[in-house]
Every structure is written in structure tokens, then in C-alpha cells.
N, C-alpha and C positions, 0 to 999 in steps of 0.2 A: 151708211150713207152720211158720214160726218161732213166732209168738205165736198160739196157737190160741184162737178165740173160744168154742170148745166147753167146757162145764163137764165135765171128765173124770169127776167123781163121779156127776153126773146121767146121763151117757152110760153109764157102767159099770152103774149101777142099771137103766137101760132094757134094756141087753144081758142082764143077769141076769134081768129080768122076761120077756124073750123066751125065754130058755132054760127058764124055768119054765112056758112055754106061754101067757102072757098074749097075747090076740089083738091088742090095740092097741099092743103094745110095739114092733113093727116101725115103725109110723108115728112113734112117739116117738123111736126111734133116729135115723131120717132127719131128723126135725124138729130134734133137738138138734145133729146133725152137719151140717146143711144148708150153713152158710157154709164150713165146712172142706171139704165135698165140692165146693162151687163152686170153691174154691181149687185142689183136686186136679184138677178138670175143666179149669180154666184152664191148669194146668201141662201136662196131657195134650195139650190142643189146641195149645198153644204148641210142644210137642215135635214135633208132626206137621205144623206149618205152618198149622193152622186150616182151616176150611172154612165157606163161607157157608151150607151146608145143615145144619150141626151146630154149635150154639153151646154155651156153658157150661151154661146152664139145661137145654137139651135133653139133654145128655150126663148130667147128674145125674139127671134124671127118667127117662131110659131105663134107667140103672143101677138105680134104685129099682123100676121095673116088672119088670125081669128078676129081681131078687131076690124080689119078690112072687110071680112066676109059678112059682118053683121049687117042686118037690114037698117037702113037709115044711117045718118052720120052720128058718131058717138058725141056725147056732150059731157064735158067736164067743166066744173066751175073754176078750177085752179090747177096749178101744177101738182099740188099735194093730192088733190082728188084724182088726177091722172095716174099718179104713182100708186095710190091705193087701188085703183081699178086694175092697173098692170099687175100688181101683186096678186090680186084675186085671180086674174086670168092665168098667171103662172101656176098658181095652186091647182086650178082645174086641169091644166095641161099635164102636170105631174101625176095627178090622180088618174086621168085618162090613160096616160102612159103605163102606170102601174096596173090598171085594169087589163090593158092589152097584153102585158107581160104575164099576168096571172092567168089569163085565158089561154095563152100559148103554153105555159108550163104546167097548168092545172095544179097549182099549189106546190110545185117542186121546190128544191132547195134554193133556187135563184129568185124566189118570190121577193118583190120589192119590200124592204123593211126600212123603218125609220129608227134611228137611235135618238131618243129624246135627250137632248143635252141636259147636263146637270143644272143649268139655269132654268130649265122648264120645270123639272121636278127635282128640286135641290136635294131632297133626302132619298132619292131613288138611285138605283144602279142604272147603267146605260144599256139595259136590256132592249133589244130591238122590238119595235111594234110595227105591224103591217100598216103601210101607208093608207090602204083602203079602210082599215079599221079606224085609223086616226081621222080620216075624212068623214066617215060616218059619225064618229063622236062629235066632230065639229059641226056637222049638220044638225045633230040632236041639240047641241049647245045653242046653235043659231035659232032653232025653233023655240027654245025656251027663252033665250035672250040674245037677239041679233047683235046688240052692242058688244057683248062678251066675245062673240065670234069675230067681230071686226078687230077687237083688241088683240086676240090671239093671232090673227092674220098679220097684223102689224108687228107685234113683238116677236113671235116665233118664226114665221115664214119670211117676213121682210127684214128681220134683224134690227128693227128700229128700237131706240131707247124709249123709256117711258115718256120723256119730254117730247121726242119726235112723234110718238104715237098720239100724245095729247094734242100737239099742233096739227097733225094730219086729220084727226077726227073731230077737232074743234071742242075738245073736252079739257077739264082741268087735270093737272098732273095727279092730284090726289084721287080723282075718280078713276083715272087709268090704272094707278097702282092698286086700288081697291078691286077694280074689275079684273085685273091680271091675276090677283090672288084667288078671287072667286072662280075664274075660268079654269085655272090650274087645278083647283080642288075638285071642281065638277068633272073635268076631263080625267083626272086620276081615278075617280069613282067609276066613270063610264068605261074606262080601259082596264078596270080590275087591278089597279096598281096599289 
């Protein structure tokens, strides 16, 4: 998400209109952010090894439908908050998709697995890890320290840099880098790596 095609001023205005209760504002938010959401979805799918049944467009549209189905109007404080929310929604969609596949295959050879990139665990091989196992580890991490879970979501799933993560979460760069190291160490332990 280096050079964003989204107009941050227009997106912020649409998010404000949504907060003011304008009915069509949610459609406008997604319309304005669509290309960035596609980039986010590409990053998510790349992180989990892709899937022929779920592509970039499908992931973006499923995220939009989930937000639309929620009770009440979603509230975001800023475009960064919106993208953090969208990233988390995409993570949940991918996990739900993996659960459905696992139920269909009952643990067969097509079980959804994630290859943890070398930048996640720099000293590890790229042995695949079950996406559901990773999700459970992230939930455990979130119970221990929710901030660490948010840093992992931004860095690993959204593909944000440390500085982008700091900006999105309203933290200092040094805190993000320290949390990223702590989170990777904790996840390595939880995943038996």
C-alpha cells in the first residue's frame, strides 16, 4: 500500500457522511477505496498461498457484504481505521473459508495451509502451517496482548511496513518494531517452530 490511488480527503468525507447516517455513504466508502481494498486482498491472499475458489475480487466483495450485513452503521474514525477494519474482516473471511474447506475435506491433502514468509520468521524454513492453527495462535496472542495481534494483522496480513503500521495504529515506530519482534517470538512458540 505504498502509493494509494484513493483520495484521502474524499474517503474521509464519505466516512464522515456515514457517521452522520447518510444511507448511501457506505457504498461511496467502498467505491472510493475499491482499488486499495483490492491491493489489500491481494496481499492477504498472497500471505496465505492463494486459493482458486477465492480470488481478490471475491474477497473484497465478501468483506463489503459482511460490513453491509452488520447491525447498525459501521463507524470508522479515519481512512486508516477503515483499512485496519477491512484487513481484519478479510482475515476472518479467509479463516471461515479455510474452516469450510477443512470440514469438506476432513483434513485431506487439500487442507488450507499458509507458508509463513521468511520475513515473518526470518530464521525458519517456509514449511506450511494450517491457516486455522495460525488463526488460533493469533487469538491466543490477542488474549494475551491485543496490541500485538493488531501489529501482526497489519504487518503480516495487510503487508504494511513498520511505519505504515505505526501510522495506522497511532503508535511510535519503535513500539511497532518492538511489538513485531515480540509477536513473532510468541507465535513461533505457539506454533511449535
